[in-house]
Short mmCIF file of the C-alpha atoms (twelve columns), coordinates in Angstrom:
data_MODEL
# 
_entry.id   MODEL 
# 
loop_
_atom_site.group_PDB 
_atom_site.id 
_atom_site.type_symbol 
_atom_site.label_atom_id 
_atom_site.label_alt_id 
_atom_site.label_comp_id 
_atom_site.label_asym_id 
_atom_site.label_seq_id 
_atom_site.Cartn_x 
_atom_site.Cartn_y 
_atom_site.Cartn_z 
_atom_site.pdbx_PDB_model_num 
ATOM 1   C CA . MET A 1   0.203   0.250   0.036   1 
ATOM 2   C CA . PHE A 2   1.159   3.416   -0.672  1 
ATOM 3   C CA . PRO A 3   2.446   5.743   2.011   1 
ATOM 4   C CA . HIS A 4   0.716   8.599   3.867   1 
ATOM 5   C CA . LEU A 5   2.061   11.177  1.790   1 
ATOM 6   C CA . ILE A 6   1.378   9.076   -1.783  1 
ATOM 7   C CA . VAL A 7   -1.731  8.753   -0.927  1 
ATOM 8   C CA . GLN A 8   -2.700  12.563  -0.258  1 
ATOM 9   C CA . ALA A 9   -0.780  13.329  -3.434  1 
ATOM 10  C CA . LEU A 10  -3.028  10.931  -5.313  1 
ATOM 11  C CA . LEU A 11  -6.005  12.118  -3.390  1 
ATOM 12  C CA . SER A 12  -5.034  15.721  -4.582  1 
ATOM 13  C CA . VAL A 13  -5.253  14.615  -8.247  1 
ATOM 14  C CA . ALA A 14  -8.186  12.808  -7.961  1 
ATOM 15  C CA . ALA A 15  -10.135 15.921  -6.071  1 
ATOM 16  C CA . ALA A 16  -8.682  18.091  -9.146  1 
ATOM 17  C CA . ILE A 17  -10.334 15.649  -12.073 1 
ATOM 18  C CA . GLN A 18  -13.576 15.271  -9.319  1 
ATOM 19  C CA . PHE A 19  -13.962 19.438  -9.682  1 
ATOM 20  C CA . GLY A 20  -12.715 20.173  -12.917 1 
ATOM 21  C CA . ASN A 21  -9.255  22.211  -11.886 1 
ATOM 22  C CA . LYS A 22  -6.247  21.682  -13.551 1 
ATOM 23  C CA . VAL A 23  -3.591  19.609  -11.668 1 
ATOM 24  C CA . THR A 24  0.430   20.221  -12.070 1 
ATOM 25  C CA . PRO A 25  2.513   18.296  -11.331 1 
ATOM 26  C CA . GLU A 26  0.769   14.476  -12.467 1 
ATOM 27  C CA . PHE A 27  1.594   11.421  -10.370 1 
ATOM 28  C CA . ARG A 28  1.415   8.628   -12.654 1 
ATOM 29  C CA . LYS A 29  1.531   4.989   -11.218 1 
ATOM 30  C CA . VAL A 30  3.958   2.422   -10.978 1 
ATOM 31  C CA . LYS A 31  4.508   -0.677  -9.381  1 
ATOM 32  C CA . PRO A 32  6.006   0.081   -6.004  1 
ATOM 33  C CA . GLU A 33  8.804   -1.927  -5.013  1 
ATOM 34  C CA . LEU A 34  9.087   -2.271  -1.565  1 
ATOM 35  C CA . SER A 35  12.685  -2.890  0.383   1 
ATOM 36  C CA . GLY A 36  13.308  -5.559  2.270   1 
ATOM 37  C CA . SER A 37  12.907  -4.162  6.030   1 
ATOM 38  C CA . GLY A 38  9.781   -3.087  5.103   1 
ATOM 39  C CA . GLN A 39  10.179  0.553   6.439   1 
ATOM 40  C CA . GLU A 40  7.447   3.370   5.109   1 
ATOM 41  C CA . ASP A 41  9.410   5.561   2.803   1 
ATOM 42  C CA . LEU A 42  9.041   7.671   -0.362  1 
ATOM 43  C CA . ASN A 43  11.925  6.543   -1.826  1 
ATOM 44  C CA . MET A 44  10.800  2.919   -1.837  1 
ATOM 45  C CA . TYR A 45  8.242   3.807   -4.378  1 
ATOM 46  C CA . ASN A 46  8.918   3.934   -7.906  1 
ATOM 47  C CA . VAL A 47  6.584   6.773   -8.420  1 
ATOM 48  C CA . GLN A 48  6.936   9.684   -11.726 1 
ATOM 49  C CA . VAL A 49  5.802   12.690  -11.506 1 
ATOM 50  C CA . ASN A 50  5.300   14.649  -15.143 1 
ATOM 51  C CA . THR A 51  4.093   17.957  -15.775 1 
ATOM 52  C CA . SER A 52  1.115   16.834  -18.411 1 
ATOM 53  C CA . PHE A 53  -2.414  17.084  -17.256 1 
ATOM 54  C CA . ASP A 54  -3.369  14.931  -20.374 1 
ATOM 55  C CA . MET A 55  -1.354  12.041  -19.307 1 
ATOM 56  C CA . LEU A 56  -2.860  11.690  -16.092 1 
ATOM 57  C CA . LEU A 57  -3.878  7.964   -15.116 1 
ATOM 58  C CA . GLN A 58  -7.507  8.173   -14.011 1 
ATOM 59  C CA . PRO A 59  -8.589  5.094   -13.750 1 
ATOM 60  C CA . SER A 60  -11.836 4.396   -16.374 1 
ATOM 61  C CA . VAL A 61  -15.370 3.430   -15.367 1 
ATOM 62  C CA . ALA A 62  -18.309 2.203   -17.282 1 
ATOM 63  C CA . TYR A 63  -21.640 2.236   -16.216 1 
ATOM 64  C CA . LEU A 64  -24.736 -0.056  -16.844 1 
ATOM 65  C CA . VAL A 65  -28.143 1.471   -16.152 1 
ATOM 66  C CA . LEU A 66  -31.052 -1.032  -15.761 1 
ATOM 67  C CA . GLY A 67  -33.751 1.623   -17.391 1 
ATOM 68  C CA . LEU A 68  -37.069 1.308   -19.427 1 
ATOM 69  C CA . ASN A 69  -36.070 3.737   -22.155 1 
ATOM 70  C CA . THR A 70  -32.974 3.641   -24.373 1 
ATOM 71  C CA . SER A 71  -33.239 7.266   -25.206 1 
ATOM 72  C CA . HIS A 72  -32.515 8.701   -21.763 1 
ATOM 73  C CA . ARG A 73  -29.006 8.843   -20.358 1 
ATOM 74  C CA . PRO A 74  -29.172 9.695   -16.696 1 
ATOM 75  C CA . ALA A 75  -29.125 13.299  -15.523 1 
ATOM 76  C CA . TRP A 76  -26.243 12.706  -13.530 1 
ATOM 77  C CA . SER A 77  -24.008 11.940  -16.398 1 
ATOM 78  C CA . THR A 78  -22.184 14.110  -18.676 1 
ATOM 79  C CA . LYS A 79  -22.276 13.361  -22.418 1 
ATOM 80  C CA . SER A 80  -18.393 12.049  -21.851 1 
ATOM 81  C CA . ASP A 81  -19.295 8.941   -19.963 1 
ATOM 82  C CA . ASP A 82  -19.145 5.284   -20.865 1 
ATOM 83  C CA . ILE A 83  -23.111 4.474   -20.399 1 
ATOM 84  C CA . LEU A 84  -24.960 1.690   -21.740 1 
ATOM 85  C CA . VAL A 85  -28.647 1.842   -20.594 1 
ATOM 86  C CA . TYR A 86  -29.677 -1.800  -20.748 1 
ATOM 87  C CA . VAL A 87  -33.822 -2.170  -21.344 1 
ATOM 88  C CA . PRO A 88  -34.195 -6.084  -20.679 1 
ATOM 89  C CA . PRO A 89  -36.672 -8.119  -23.011 1 
ATOM 90  C CA . GLN A 90  -40.557 -8.109  -21.148 1 
ATOM 91  C CA . GLY A 91  -40.848 -11.673 -22.517 1 
ATOM 92  C CA . CYS A 92  -38.967 -15.252 -21.441 1 
ATOM 93  C CA . PRO A 93  -39.353 -18.786 -20.812 1 
ATOM 94  C CA . GLY A 94  -41.765 -20.075 -17.748 1 
ATOM 95  C CA . CYS A 95  -39.133 -21.845 -15.078 1 
ATOM 96  C CA . PRO A 96  -38.637 -25.410 -14.959 1 
ATOM 97  C CA . ASP A 97  -40.927 -27.370 -12.379 1 
ATOM 98  C CA . ASP A 98  -37.953 -28.319 -10.306 1 
ATOM 99  C CA . ALA A 99  -36.956 -24.817 -10.216 1 
ATOM 100 C CA . MET A 100 -37.026 -23.992 -6.645  1 
ATOM 101 C CA . SER A 101 -38.018 -20.638 -4.891  1 
ATOM 102 C CA . PRO A 102 -36.503 -18.511 -1.995  1 
ATOM 103 C CA . LYS A 103 -38.862 -17.940 0.593   1 
ATOM 104 C CA . THR A 104 -38.125 -14.156 0.208   1 
ATOM 105 C CA . ALA A 105 -38.827 -14.269 -3.469  1 
ATOM 106 C CA . ARG A 106 -40.992 -12.059 -5.264  1 
ATOM 107 C CA . VAL A 107 -43.007 -14.806 -6.642  1 
ATOM 108 C CA . TRP A 108 -45.988 -12.291 -7.152  1 
ATOM 109 C CA . GLU A 109 -44.310 -9.696  -9.370  1 
ATOM 110 C CA . PRO A 110 -45.505 -9.866  -13.191 1 
ATOM 111 C CA . HIS A 111 -44.037 -11.969 -15.585 1 
ATOM 112 C CA . GLY A 112 -42.513 -9.157  -17.464 1 
ATOM 113 C CA . TRP A 113 -40.670 -8.161  -14.316 1 
ATOM 114 C CA . TRP A 114 -39.332 -11.451 -13.777 1 
ATOM 115 C CA . CYS A 115 -38.179 -11.631 -17.391 1 
ATOM 116 C CA . ALA A 116 -36.432 -8.160  -16.621 1 
ATOM 117 C CA . GLN A 117 -34.329 -10.142 -13.588 1 
ATOM 118 C CA . ARG A 118 -33.555 -13.133 -15.540 1 
ATOM 119 C CA . HIS A 119 -32.055 -11.573 -18.639 1 
ATOM 120 C CA . TYR A 120 -29.896 -9.386  -16.767 1 
ATOM 121 C CA . MET A 121 -26.768 -11.488 -16.813 1 
ATOM 122 C CA . VAL A 122 -26.774 -10.916 -20.584 1 
ATOM 123 C CA . GLY A 123 -26.648 -7.127  -20.189 1 
ATOM 124 C CA . LEU A 124 -23.517 -7.625  -18.179 1 
ATOM 125 C CA . GLN A 125 -22.152 -9.481  -21.270 1 
ATOM 126 C CA . GLN A 126 -23.248 -6.651  -23.295 1 
ATOM 127 C CA . LEU A 127 -21.581 -3.893  -20.963 1 
ATOM 128 C CA . LEU A 128 -18.827 -6.162  -21.519 1 
ATOM 129 C CA . GLU A 129 -18.769 -6.031  -25.338 1 
ATOM 130 C CA . ASN A 130 -19.199 -2.310  -25.520 1 
ATOM 131 C CA . PHE A 131 -16.541 -1.440  -22.968 1 
ATOM 132 C CA . PRO A 132 -14.490 -4.082  -23.099 1 
ATOM 133 C CA . GLU A 133 -11.509 -2.066  -21.224 1 
ATOM 134 C CA . ALA A 134 -12.460 0.015   -18.604 1 
ATOM 135 C CA . ASP A 135 -10.676 -0.425  -15.039 1 
ATOM 136 C CA . TYR A 136 -14.171 -0.729  -13.182 1 
ATOM 137 C CA . TYR A 137 -18.033 -1.258  -13.711 1 
ATOM 138 C CA . PHE A 138 -20.799 0.584   -12.028 1 
ATOM 139 C CA . LEU A 139 -23.780 -1.356  -12.271 1 
ATOM 140 C CA . SER A 140 -27.024 0.783   -11.062 1 
ATOM 141 C CA . ASP A 141 -30.840 1.259   -11.704 1 
ATOM 142 C CA . ALA A 142 -32.821 4.182   -13.464 1 
ATOM 143 C CA . ASP A 143 -33.925 5.832   -10.177 1 
ATOM 144 C CA . THR A 144 -29.898 5.712   -8.543  1 
ATOM 145 C CA . MET A 145 -28.439 9.170   -8.060  1 
ATOM 146 C CA . ILE A 146 -24.807 8.905   -8.673  1 
ATOM 147 C CA . PHE A 147 -22.370 11.465  -7.399  1 
ATOM 148 C CA . SER A 148 -19.602 10.566  -10.172 1 
ATOM 149 C CA . GLY A 149 -16.990 13.017  -8.732  1 
ATOM 150 C CA . ARG A 150 -16.766 11.260  -5.210  1 
ATOM 151 C CA . LEU A 151 -16.811 7.860   -7.400  1 
ATOM 152 C CA . ARG A 152 -14.082 9.134   -9.316  1 
ATOM 153 C CA . ALA A 153 -11.956 10.138  -6.588  1 
ATOM 154 C CA . MET A 154 -12.787 6.416   -5.060  1 
ATOM 155 C CA . LEU A 155 -11.515 4.698   -7.940  1 
ATOM 156 C CA . ALA A 156 -8.327  6.358   -7.694  1 
ATOM 157 C CA . ILE A 157 -7.454  5.838   -4.086  1 
ATOM 158 C CA . LEU A 158 -8.836  2.291   -4.818  1 
ATOM 159 C CA . GLU A 159 -6.510  1.911   -7.682  1 
ATOM 160 C CA . TYR A 160 -3.304  3.467   -6.449  1 
ATOM 161 C CA . GLY A 161 -3.660  3.416   -2.955  1 
ATOM 162 C CA . ILE A 162 -5.585  0.186   -1.884  1 
ATOM 163 C CA . LEU A 163 -5.859  -3.058  -4.355  1 
ATOM 164 C CA . SER A 164 -3.091  -4.857  -5.825  1 
ATOM 165 C CA . ALA A 165 -2.936  -5.504  -9.525  1 
ATOM 166 C CA . SER A 166 -4.627  -8.983  -9.189  1 
ATOM 167 C CA . GLU A 167 -7.693  -8.524  -6.074  1 
ATOM 168 C CA . ASP A 168 -10.848 -8.908  -7.266  1 
ATOM 169 C CA . LEU A 169 -13.727 -6.215  -6.199  1 
ATOM 170 C CA . TYR A 170 -17.556 -6.208  -5.568  1 
ATOM 171 C CA . MET A 171 -18.557 -3.835  -3.372  1 
ATOM 172 C CA . GLY A 172 -21.800 -1.980  -2.231  1 
ATOM 173 C CA . HIS A 173 -25.036 -1.880  -0.067  1 
ATOM 174 C CA . GLY A 174 -24.384 -5.660  1.385   1 
ATOM 175 C CA . PHE A 175 -27.133 -7.472  2.778   1 
ATOM 176 C CA . GLY A 176 -26.890 -11.069 3.973   1 
ATOM 177 C CA . GLY A 177 -30.528 -11.917 5.870   1 
ATOM 178 C CA . GLU A 178 -31.740 -13.325 3.111   1 
ATOM 179 C CA . PRO A 179 -32.789 -17.412 3.535   1 
ATOM 180 C CA . GLY A 180 -30.464 -19.662 1.336   1 
ATOM 181 C CA . ILE A 181 -29.186 -16.973 -0.223  1 
ATOM 182 C CA . PRO A 182 -25.570 -15.931 -0.105  1 
ATOM 183 C CA . LYS A 183 -24.450 -12.095 0.845   1 
ATOM 184 C CA . PHE A 184 -24.990 -10.144 -1.828  1 
ATOM 185 C CA . ILE A 185 -25.094 -6.529  -3.218  1 
ATOM 186 C CA . MET A 186 -28.244 -5.077  -3.508  1 
ATOM 187 C CA . SER A 187 -28.327 -3.812  -6.846  1 
ATOM 188 C CA . GLY A 188 -30.312 -0.510  -6.774  1 
ATOM 189 C CA . GLY A 189 -28.066 1.421   -4.732  1 
ATOM 190 C CA . GLY A 190 -25.094 0.933   -6.806  1 
ATOM 191 C CA . VAL A 191 -22.601 -1.891  -7.600  1 
ATOM 192 C CA . LEU A 192 -18.554 -1.807  -8.122  1 
ATOM 193 C CA . VAL A 193 -17.236 -4.177  -9.947  1 
ATOM 194 C CA . ARG A 194 -13.551 -3.944  -10.866 1 
ATOM 195 C CA . GLY A 195 -12.962 -4.599  -14.764 1 
ATOM 196 C CA . ARG A 196 -10.267 -7.773  -14.314 1 
ATOM 197 C CA . THR A 197 -13.532 -9.161  -11.739 1 
ATOM 198 C CA . LEU A 198 -16.047 -9.041  -14.574 1 
ATOM 199 C CA . ARG A 199 -13.889 -9.613  -17.552 1 
ATOM 200 C CA . ARG A 200 -12.443 -12.849 -15.182 1 
ATOM 201 C CA . LEU A 201 -15.937 -13.886 -14.847 1 
ATOM 202 C CA . SER A 202 -16.947 -13.908 -18.812 1 
ATOM 203 C CA . ASN A 203 -13.610 -15.378 -20.014 1 
ATOM 204 C CA . THR A 204 -14.070 -18.286 -17.472 1 
ATOM 205 C CA . GLY A 205 -17.361 -19.281 -19.136 1 
ATOM 206 C CA . GLN A 206 -18.862 -18.288 -15.981 1 
ATOM 207 C CA . LEU A 207 -20.927 -15.349 -16.503 1 
ATOM 208 C CA . GLN A 208 -22.822 -17.426 -19.719 1 
ATOM 209 C CA . GLU A 209 -23.486 -20.251 -17.785 1 
ATOM 210 C CA . CYS A 210 -24.983 -18.084 -15.225 1 
ATOM 211 C CA . ALA A 211 -27.060 -16.259 -17.810 1 
ATOM 212 C CA . LYS A 212 -28.724 -20.084 -18.469 1 
ATOM 213 C CA . ARG A 213 -28.941 -20.996 -14.745 1 
ATOM 214 C CA . HIS A 214 -31.232 -17.635 -14.300 1 
ATOM 215 C CA . LEU A 215 -33.621 -17.375 -17.421 1 
ATOM 216 C CA . THR A 216 -34.335 -21.177 -17.842 1 
ATOM 217 C CA . GLY A 217 -32.306 -23.154 -14.784 1 
ATOM 218 C CA . ASP A 218 -32.560 -23.315 -11.068 1 
ATOM 219 C CA . TRP A 219 -31.596 -19.858 -10.809 1 
ATOM 220 C CA . CYS A 220 -34.680 -18.727 -12.487 1 
ATOM 221 C CA . TRP A 221 -36.814 -17.908 -9.719  1 
ATOM 222 C CA . HIS A 222 -33.640 -15.452 -8.203  1 
ATOM 223 C CA . HIS A 223 -33.523 -12.064 -8.285  1 
ATOM 224 C CA . LEU A 224 -31.275 -10.545 -10.187 1 
ATOM 225 C CA . ASP A 225 -28.699 -8.982  -7.502  1 
ATOM 226 C CA . TRP A 226 -28.690 -12.555 -5.428  1 
ATOM 227 C CA . VAL A 227 -27.501 -14.176 -8.517  1 
ATOM 228 C CA . MET A 228 -24.799 -11.732 -9.369  1 
ATOM 229 C CA . ALA A 229 -23.433 -12.659 -5.784  1 
ATOM 230 C CA . GLU A 230 -23.791 -16.489 -6.678  1 
ATOM 231 C CA . CYS A 231 -22.257 -16.214 -10.032 1 
ATOM 232 C CA . LEU A 232 -19.367 -14.363 -8.816  1 
ATOM 233 C CA . LEU A 233 -18.903 -16.567 -5.922  1 
ATOM 234 C CA . GLU A 234 -18.282 -19.637 -8.595  1 
ATOM 235 C CA . ILE A 235 -14.876 -17.933 -9.370  1 
ATOM 236 C CA . GLU A 236 -14.663 -17.290 -5.712  1 
ATOM 237 C CA . VAL A 237 -15.519 -13.593 -5.607  1 
ATOM 238 C CA . GLU A 238 -17.422 -12.352 -2.490  1 
ATOM 239 C CA . PRO A 239 -19.013 -8.751  -1.857  1 
ATOM 240 C CA . SER A 240 -17.731 -6.222  0.087   1 
ATOM 241 C CA . GLY A 241 -20.141 -3.888  1.865   1 
ATOM 242 C CA . HIS A 242 -19.212 -0.271  2.239   1 
ATOM 243 C CA . PRO A 243 -21.187 2.733   3.508   1 
ATOM 244 C CA . GLY A 244 -20.656 4.909   0.684   1 
ATOM 245 C CA . PHE A 245 -23.703 2.957   -1.182  1 
ATOM 246 C CA . GLN A 246 -27.259 3.356   0.219   1 
ATOM 247 C CA . GLN A 247 -30.038 1.278   -1.298  1 
ATOM 248 C CA . PHE A 248 -32.724 3.085   0.853   1 
ATOM 249 C CA . VAL A 249 -32.896 6.780   1.021   1 
ATOM 250 C CA . ASN A 250 -36.274 6.560   0.676   1 
ATOM 251 C CA . VAL A 251 -36.362 5.050   4.653   1 
ATOM 252 C CA . CYS A 252 -33.044 7.087   5.588   1 
ATOM 253 C CA . PRO A 253 -32.839 10.285  4.104   1 
ATOM 254 C CA . GLU A 254 -29.930 11.264  6.059   1 
ATOM 255 C CA . CYS A 255 -27.937 8.337   4.753   1 
ATOM 256 C CA . CYS A 256 -26.957 9.944   1.749   1 
ATOM 257 C CA . ASN A 257 -24.511 12.312  3.244   1 
ATOM 258 C CA . GLU A 258 -21.625 14.059  2.003   1 
ATOM 259 C CA . LYS A 259 -19.261 10.835  2.158   1 
ATOM 260 C CA . THR A 260 -21.960 9.177   0.132   1 
ATOM 261 C CA . ILE A 261 -21.585 7.643   -3.614  1 
ATOM 262 C CA . SER A 262 -24.964 6.819   -4.610  1 
ATOM 263 C CA . CYS A 263 -28.282 6.840   -3.507  1 
ATOM 264 C CA . HIS A 264 -31.232 4.767   -4.183  1 
ATOM 265 C CA . PRO A 265 -34.421 5.510   -5.124  1 
ATOM 266 C CA . VAL A 266 -34.709 9.309   -6.654  1 
ATOM 267 C CA . ALA A 267 -37.983 9.262   -7.889  1 
ATOM 268 C CA . ASP A 268 -37.675 10.162  -11.323 1 
ATOM 269 C CA . ARG A 269 -35.684 12.021  -14.079 1 
ATOM 270 C CA . ALA A 270 -37.721 15.407  -13.309 1 
ATOM 271 C CA . THR A 271 -36.632 15.066  -9.924  1 
ATOM 272 C CA . LEU A 272 -33.078 14.500  -10.712 1 
ATOM 273 C CA . HIS A 273 -33.011 17.487  -13.239 1 
ATOM 274 C CA . THR A 274 -34.465 19.768  -10.387 1 
ATOM 275 C CA . ILE A 275 -31.870 18.199  -7.908  1 
ATOM 276 C CA . GLU A 276 -29.416 19.260  -10.350 1 
ATOM 277 C CA . LYS A 277 -30.214 23.081  -10.439 1 
ATOM 278 C CA . ALA A 278 -29.163 22.996  -7.137  1 
ATOM 279 C CA . ARG A 279 -30.822 25.935  -6.185  1 
ATOM 280 C CA . GLY A 280 -29.737 26.688  -2.814  1 
ATOM 281 C CA . ARG A 281 -31.971 25.469  -0.215  1 
ATOM 282 C CA . PRO A 282 -30.880 24.887  3.145   1 
ATOM 283 C CA . LEU A 283 -30.433 21.061  4.424   1 
ATOM 284 C CA . LEU A 284 -33.188 19.917  6.578   1 
ATOM 285 C CA . SER A 285 -32.793 18.521  10.167  1 
ATOM 286 C CA . LYS A 286 -33.031 14.659  10.327  1 
ATOM 287 C CA . SER A 287 -36.119 13.402  11.240  1 
ATOM 288 C CA . ASN A 288 -37.788 10.145  11.881  1 
ATOM 289 C CA . PRO A 289 -35.961 7.905   9.171   1 
ATOM 290 C CA . ARG A 290 -39.303 6.754   8.332   1 
ATOM 291 C CA . LEU A 291 -41.059 9.852   6.607   1 
ATOM 292 C CA . LYS A 292 -44.568 9.991   5.898   1 
ATOM 293 C CA . GLN A 293 -44.929 9.702   1.785   1 
ATOM 294 C CA . GLU A 294 -46.040 13.401  1.201   1 
ATOM 295 C CA . ASP A 295 -42.710 14.292  2.884   1 
ATOM 296 C CA . PHE A 296 -40.348 11.957  1.670   1 
ATOM 297 C CA . LYS A 297 -40.045 13.908  -1.764  1 
ATOM 298 C CA . VAL A 298 -39.342 17.015  -0.548  1 
ATOM 299 C CA . GLU A 299 -36.543 16.075  1.864   1 
ATOM 300 C CA . LEU A 300 -34.576 13.500  -0.202  1 
ATOM 301 C CA . GLU A 301 -35.126 16.467  -3.015  1 
ATOM 302 C CA . THR A 302 -33.030 18.980  -0.974  1 
ATOM 303 C CA . ILE A 303 -30.896 16.275  1.053   1 
ATOM 304 C CA . LEU A 304 -29.443 15.323  -2.614  1 
ATOM 305 C CA . GLU A 305 -29.254 19.043  -3.520  1 
ATOM 306 C CA . GLN A 306 -27.014 19.546  -0.561  1 
ATOM 307 C CA . GLN A 307 -24.852 16.651  -1.532  1 
ATOM 308 C CA . LEU A 308 -24.452 18.236  -5.029  1 
ATOM 309 C CA . ARG A 309 -23.004 21.192  -3.402  1 
ATOM 310 C CA . LEU A 310 -20.674 19.118  -1.300  1 
ATOM 311 C CA . GLU A 311 -19.511 17.918  -4.156  1 
ATOM 312 C CA . GLN A 312 -18.008 20.929  -5.559  1 
ATOM 313 C CA . ASN A 313 -15.800 21.895  -2.833  1 
ATOM 314 C CA . THR A 314 -13.085 19.886  -1.226  1 
ATOM 315 C CA . THR A 315 -13.717 20.507  2.699   1 
ATOM 316 C CA . VAL A 316 -14.648 16.662  2.571   1 
ATOM 317 C CA . VAL A 317 -11.721 14.213  3.889   1 
ATOM 318 C CA . LEU A 318 -11.893 11.769  1.149   1 
ATOM 319 C CA . ASN A 319 -9.050  8.917   2.139   1 
ATOM 320 C CA . GLU A 320 -7.959  5.300   2.054   1 
ATOM 321 C CA . THR A 321 -10.269 4.890   5.338   1 
ATOM 322 C CA . TRP A 322 -13.228 6.513   3.092   1 
ATOM 323 C CA . ALA A 323 -12.831 4.237   0.170   1 
ATOM 324 C CA . GLY A 324 -11.993 1.059   1.296   1 
ATOM 325 C CA . TYR A 325 -14.202 -1.691  2.317   1 
ATOM 326 C CA . CYS A 326 -15.158 -2.481  6.252   1 
ATOM 327 C CA . GLU A 327 -13.828 -5.391  7.737   1 
ATOM 328 C CA . ASN A 328 -16.746 -5.058  10.302  1 
ATOM 329 C CA . TYR A 329 -20.014 -4.234  7.944   1 
ATOM 330 C CA . ASP A 330 -23.172 -4.983  9.472   1 
ATOM 331 C CA . TRP A 331 -24.723 -7.351  6.887   1 
ATOM 332 C CA . PHE A 332 -28.144 -7.472  8.487   1 
ATOM 333 C CA . SER A 333 -28.999 -3.698  8.595   1 
ATOM 334 C CA . SER A 334 -30.639 -3.409  4.776   1 
ATOM 335 C CA . PHE A 335 -31.606 -0.117  5.442   1 
ATOM 336 C CA . HIS A 336 -29.081 1.763   6.103   1 
ATOM 337 C CA . SER A 337 -25.447 0.756   4.781   1 
ATOM 338 C CA . LYS A 338 -22.868 0.816   7.628   1 
ATOM 339 C CA . CYS A 339 -19.795 -0.242  9.456   1 
ATOM 340 C CA . CYS A 340 -20.079 -2.153  12.405  1 
# 
């Protein structure tokens, strides 16, 4: 792992990318060479300093947005973002008779909803085909709000300060309380997968096999985020929980805070555009986590506006502790992604 001074320099670079500032000097990543003593010293790392901002090695990210209309890019995105808005088919075969339904499966949902679930792994393959060399992939729903500046800062810290070159990553708002289902990341709150991880899943043929099992096999009655976890377990990749990803801000609006990467659900595109304007209303005080429906939209909109304004300053500490996953994550707190 990089020593403190190197990480802070990289954080400065990440913040500049995040907030659109010009940076000089530039730090380029070179594989560190540690001495036998293990002394944490700047000279023990081969880090080149350049003066060209254009050459900066910012980790790349491609997004999959599970949507209903391919003509709508997310309101949080920019024209340069690599985004696949994936609209799954609404038709699919019925499940085989021997496919077991987990206790908490939403069996009452209409056939079209289940078909969207069962085609998700096909969408992942399409994401890889469209953006085959991305360093990271971010998976979300159409009603997920992503603070892309914070995400880019996180990716820089993960890539240059935390993860080794051969390390996998599958991270987000985790849950481990579904009977008969392994720990998984809830997709609405956002799922961060390292590029090498998703490519390895595909290159081994496991992604295609998982797609078959989900569409017409024993996983037919499994939700898409369950299948994602089950499929990655086939290549021995387990989920990592992180409080920067929040699935249920409709239950816990204050969970969407100054260190959050993504919040879900945000009601609709019109709300997202309203939020983007960041009109400047003050952040409401914390209230009962379970808001009345008529109060929810106003409070959540105000909270998200505040977060967008916070993203324009550099006062929030974004460091290795923030970017890294929890060693003691609360896998049974479904409404609030948090470390113990």
